[in-house]
C-alpha positions as CSV (number, residue, x, y, z in Angstrom):
1,M,109.4,149.2,94.3
2,T,109.9,147.1,97.4
3,L,107.8,144.9,99.6
4,T,108.4,147.4,102.4
5,E,106.8,150.2,100.3
6,L,103.9,148.0,99.5
7,K,103.5,147.3,103.3
8,Y,103.4,151.0,103.9
9,I,100.6,151.8,101.4
10,V,98.5,148.9,102.7
11,A,98.9,150.2,106.3
12,V,97.9,153.8,105.2
13,A,94.9,152.4,103.4
14,R,93.8,150.5,106.5
15,E,94.5,153.2,109.1
16,K,93.5,156.2,107.0
17,H,96.2,158.1,108.9
18,F,99.9,158.4,108.2
19,G,100.9,158.6,111.8
20,K,99.0,155.5,112.9
21,A,100.2,153.6,109.8
22,A,103.8,154.5,110.7
23,E,103.2,153.3,114.3
24,A,101.8,150.0,112.9
25,C,104.9,149.5,110.7
26,F,107.3,150.5,113.6
27,V,108.9,153.4,111.6
28,S,108.8,157.2,111.9
29,Q,106.1,159.1,110.0
30,P,108.7,160.9,107.8
31,T,110.2,157.6,106.7
32,L,106.8,156.2,105.7
33,S,105.8,159.4,104.0
34,V,109.0,159.6,101.9
35,A,108.7,156.0,100.9
36,I,105.1,156.4,99.7
37,K,106.0,159.6,97.8
38,K,108.8,157.7,96.1
39,L,106.4,154.9,95.1
40,E,103.9,157.4,93.8
41,E,106.6,159.0,91.7
42,E,107.7,155.6,90.4
43,L,104.2,154.7,89.5
44,D,103.4,158.2,88.2
45,C,100.0,158.2,90.0
46,K,98.5,159.5,93.2
47,L,97.6,156.8,95.7
48,F,96.2,159.0,98.5
49,E,94.4,162.3,98.9
50,R,95.8,164.2,101.8
51,S,94.0,166.8,103.8
52,A,94.4,168.4,107.2
53,N,92.0,166.1,109.0
54,E,92.0,162.8,107.0
55,V,93.6,160.6,104.3
56,S,91.5,159.1,101.6
57,I,92.5,156.6,99.0
58,T,92.1,157.3,95.2
59,P,90.1,154.9,93.0
60,L,93.3,153.9,91.3
61,G,95.0,153.6,94.7
62,E,92.4,151.1,95.8
63,E,93.3,148.8,92.9
64,I,97.0,149.1,93.6
65,V,96.5,148.5,97.4
66,R,94.5,145.3,96.6
67,Q,97.3,144.1,94.4
68,A,99.9,145.1,96.9
69,Q,98.1,143.0,99.6
70,S,98.0,140.0,97.2
71,V,101.8,140.4,96.6
72,L,102.5,140.6,100.4
73,E,100.4,137.5,101.0
74,Q,102.3,135.6,98.3
75,A,105.6,136.7,99.7
76,A,104.5,135.6,103.2
77,N,103.5,132.2,101.7
78,I,107.1,131.7,100.6
79,K,108.2,131.7,104.2
80,E,105.3,129.5,105.2
81,I,106.1,126.9,102.5
82,A,109.7,126.8,103.7
83,Q,108.6,126.4,107.3
84,R,106.3,123.6,106.3
85,G,109.2,121.7,104.9
86,K,110.8,121.7,108.4
87,D,107.7,121.4,110.6
88,P,104.2,122.1,109.3
89,L,103.1,123.1,112.8
90,G,106.2,125.2,113.5
91,G,105.7,128.9,114.2
92,A,102.9,131.0,115.7
93,L,99.3,130.9,114.4
94,R,97.6,134.3,114.3
95,L,94.1,133.7,115.5
96,G,91.3,136.2,115.6
97,I,88.2,135.7,117.8
98,I,85.1,137.7,118.5
99,Y,84.4,139.3,121.9
100,T,81.5,137.0,122.8
101,I,83.4,133.8,122.3
102,A,86.9,134.6,123.4
103,P,86.5,134.7,127.3
104,Y,84.7,131.4,127.3
105,L,86.6,129.3,124.7
106,L,90.2,130.6,125.0
107,P,91.1,129.3,128.5
108,D,90.5,125.7,127.5
109,L,91.7,126.2,123.9
110,V,95.0,127.7,124.9
111,R,95.6,124.8,127.3
112,Q,94.8,122.3,124.5
113,V,97.1,124.0,122.0
114,I,100.0,124.1,124.5
115,S,99.5,120.4,125.3
116,R,99.1,119.2,121.6
117,T,101.2,121.6,119.6
118,P,103.6,123.5,121.8
119,Q,105.6,124.5,118.7
120,M,102.6,126.5,117.4
121,P,101.8,129.2,119.9
122,L,98.6,131.3,119.3
123,M,98.9,135.0,118.7
124,L,95.4,136.2,119.7
125,Q,93.4,139.1,118.4
126,E,90.0,139.8,120.0
127,N,87.7,142.1,117.9
128,F,84.4,142.6,116.2
129,T,83.4,140.3,113.3
130,V,83.7,143.1,110.7
131,K,87.2,144.0,111.9
132,L,88.4,140.4,111.9
133,L,87.1,140.0,108.3
134,E,89.1,143.0,107.3
135,M,92.2,141.7,109.1
136,L,91.8,138.3,107.4
137,R,91.6,140.0,104.0
138,M,94.6,142.2,104.7
139,G,96.7,139.2,105.9
140,E,97.0,140.5,109.5
141,I,95.7,137.3,111.0
142,D,95.7,133.7,109.7
143,C,92.3,132.6,110.8
144,A,89.3,133.6,112.9
145,I,86.7,132.1,115.1
146,M,83.4,133.9,114.5
147,A,79.6,133.3,114.5
148,E,77.5,133.1,111.4
149,P,76.2,134.9,109.5
150,F,78.7,137.3,108.1
151,P,79.3,138.6,104.5
152,D,80.7,136.2,102.0
153,T,84.3,137.3,101.4
154,G,85.5,134.2,99.6
155,L,87.0,132.7,102.8
156,A,87.3,129.0,103.5
157,V,84.9,128.2,106.4
158,A,84.6,125.1,108.7
159,A,81.7,124.8,111.1
160,L,82.7,124.1,114.7
161,Y,79.6,123.9,116.8
162,D,76.1,125.1,117.4
163,E,75.6,126.9,120.7
164,P,72.2,127.4,122.4
165,F,71.2,130.6,124.0
166,M,70.0,130.8,127.6
167,V,68.1,133.5,129.5
168,A,69.8,135.2,132.5
169,V,67.4,136.7,135.0
170,P,67.8,138.1,138.5
171,T,67.1,135.5,141.2
172,S,64.4,137.8,142.6
173,H,62.6,137.8,139.2
174,P,59.3,135.8,138.9
175,L,60.8,133.9,136.0
176,A,63.6,132.6,138.2
177,A,61.1,130.2,139.8
178,Q,60.5,128.5,136.4
179,A,62.4,125.5,134.9
180,S,62.4,127.2,131.5
181,V,61.1,130.2,129.6
182,T,59.5,130.9,126.2
183,S,60.2,133.8,123.8
184,E,56.7,135.0,124.4
185,Q,57.4,135.5,128.1
186,L,60.3,137.8,127.3
187,K,58.2,140.3,125.4
188,N,57.2,142.3,128.5
189,E,60.7,142.4,130.0
190,T,63.5,144.9,129.9
191,L,66.1,143.3,127.7
192,L,69.7,144.3,128.2
193,L,71.7,144.3,125.0
194,L,75.3,144.6,123.9
195,G,76.3,147.7,122.0
196,N,76.4,148.2,118.3
197,G,79.1,146.2,116.5
198,H,78.6,143.0,118.4
199,C,77.1,140.3,116.2
200,F,75.6,138.6,119.3
201,R,73.4,141.7,119.6
202,D,72.0,141.0,116.2
203,H,71.5,137.3,117.1
204,V,69.5,138.4,120.2
205,L,67.3,140.8,118.2
206,E,66.6,137.9,115.8
207,V,65.2,135.9,118.7
208,C,63.3,138.9,120.1
209,P,62.6,141.2,117.1
210,E,60.1,143.2,119.0
211,F,63.0,144.8,120.9
212,A,64.7,146.2,117.7
213,R,62.6,149.3,117.8
214,F,63.9,150.1,121.3
215,S,67.5,149.4,120.6
216,S,68.4,152.7,119.0
217,G,67.9,154.8,122.2
218,A,64.3,155.6,121.6
219,E,62.1,155.8,124.7
220,G,59.3,153.4,125.1
221,I,57.3,151.4,127.7
222,R,60.3,149.0,127.6
223,K,63.7,150.2,127.0
224,S,66.8,148.3,126.1
225,F,70.1,149.1,127.9
226,E,73.5,148.6,126.3
227,G,76.5,147.1,128.0
228,S,80.1,146.9,126.8
229,S,80.5,143.2,127.4
230,L,78.5,140.1,128.3
231,E,80.0,140.0,131.7
232,T,79.1,143.7,132.3
233,I,75.5,142.9,131.3
234,K,75.4,140.0,133.7
235,H,76.3,142.4,136.5
236,M,73.4,144.6,135.3
237,V,71.1,141.6,135.5
238,A,72.3,140.8,139.0
239,A,71.5,144.5,140.0
240,G,67.9,143.9,138.8
241,M,68.0,146.2,135.8
242,G,66.5,143.6,133.4
243,I,67.2,140.3,131.8
244,T,69.4,139.2,128.9
245,L,70.2,136.3,126.6
246,V,73.7,134.7,126.8
247,P,75.5,132.0,124.9
248,Q,75.6,128.7,126.8
249,L,79.4,128.6,127.1
250,S,79.3,131.8,129.1
251,V,77.1,130.1,131.7
252,P,78.9,128.7,134.8
253,K,79.1,124.9,134.6
254,S,77.4,124.4,137.9
255,A,74.3,126.3,136.6
256,L,73.9,123.8,133.8
257,S,73.6,120.7,136.0
258,A,70.3,119.1,136.8
259,K,70.8,120.1,140.4
260,P,72.7,123.4,140.4
261,K,75.3,123.8,143.1
262,R,76.8,127.1,143.8
263,G,80.4,127.3,142.6
264,R,83.2,129.7,143.8
265,D,82.8,131.8,140.6
266,D,79.0,131.8,140.5
267,D,76.9,134.9,140.9
268,P,74.2,134.2,143.6
269,Y,72.0,137.0,142.1
270,V,71.6,135.5,138.6
271,R,69.6,132.5,137.5
272,Y,70.2,130.9,134.0
273,L,67.2,129.3,132.3
274,P,66.9,127.3,129.1
275,F,64.3,128.0,126.5
276,D,61.2,125.8,126.4
277,G,61.4,123.5,123.4
278,E,64.0,124.1,120.6
279,P,66.3,126.9,121.8
280,P,67.7,129.7,119.6
281,M,71.3,129.0,118.6
282,R,74.3,130.5,116.9
283,R,76.7,128.6,114.7
284,V,80.4,129.1,115.5
285,V,82.8,128.6,112.6
286,L,86.5,128.8,111.9
287,A,87.4,130.9,108.8
288,W,90.7,131.4,106.9
289,R,91.9,132.7,103.6
290,R,91.9,130.1,100.8
291,S,95.4,131.2,100.0
292,F,96.7,130.2,103.5
293,T,99.1,127.3,103.0
294,R,99.5,126.0,106.6
295,Y,96.7,123.4,106.2
296,E,98.1,121.3,109.0
297,A,97.9,124.3,111.4
298,I,94.2,124.8,110.6
299,A,93.6,121.1,111.2
300,A,95.5,121.1,114.5
301,L,93.5,124.1,115.7
302,R,90.2,122.5,114.8
303,N,91.2,119.3,116.7
304,A,92.2,121.4,119.7
305,I,88.8,123.2,119.7
306,Y,87.0,119.8,119.5
307,A,89.1,118.6,122.5
308,C,87.7,121.4,124.6
309,E,84.8,120.6,127.0
310,L,82.2,122.8,125.3
311,P,79.4,121.9,127.7
312,G,75.9,121.9,126.1
313,V,76.9,122.7,122.6
314,K,76.4,120.5,119.5
315,R,79.8,119.8,117.9
316,L,79.9,119.8,114.1
317,S,82.5,118.2,111.8
């Protein structure tokens, strides 16, 4: 068997589709299918059940794919160890980041990385937490910036910062005249939520659990609307469709000052309010596989994140 064949079976297990797996491996589908058939014959076992509409992995195939992934990781580590001997920071770092952090952290982070470690460019992958965890396990990315909690998968985790939530309301809303708001005041409002799959949606529902029963599409006195991104939801707030909770890094800097001044990128139809008292927060962390050998690259990335402005967050070390 070859490492290439192992790469093919891992791709099919991930994609559940021979055509998509072939595309991911940059080969033709017949080439991939022949290689997998050859491997099955060599191992004298069936790895995948094929049908007209789907591909499923056999129980024995699952074990073999897990071992194949481990072998591929170890093979990749050989190159990483060799690279470390030349320059521990040399070569791209494959970084995953969730949708509700990426637009607000990456502009500053990329600048910091270019300035500090130009020999270590970031290859960025934006996705949901569950997908990034899978990509980490499969070795498709090296590390990921996510928000806790997420399932314990044996990853190494370093806390980065705690980020408060703020409330976004239309400027015409009665709450916009207040200096702060309480969770109790949100109970009678139409709360705009992200769609399923976003961990920030779950964080919001933890703060306002009474909205959970409206978040599945059921009709009620109050109804939650779903948007595809935080920025889309902010536009819905501006249009007067309701209010929402946002992480503080997504709030324009001018809106965080004691005497807000309108900036060029501000939305004149949205007001951002802090919570009264202790605000709800989310903890943002950096996670990587324990088998990942480029320790200096992880340390350099953490230092670059800490060098970002991060207004209003509590940095952790």
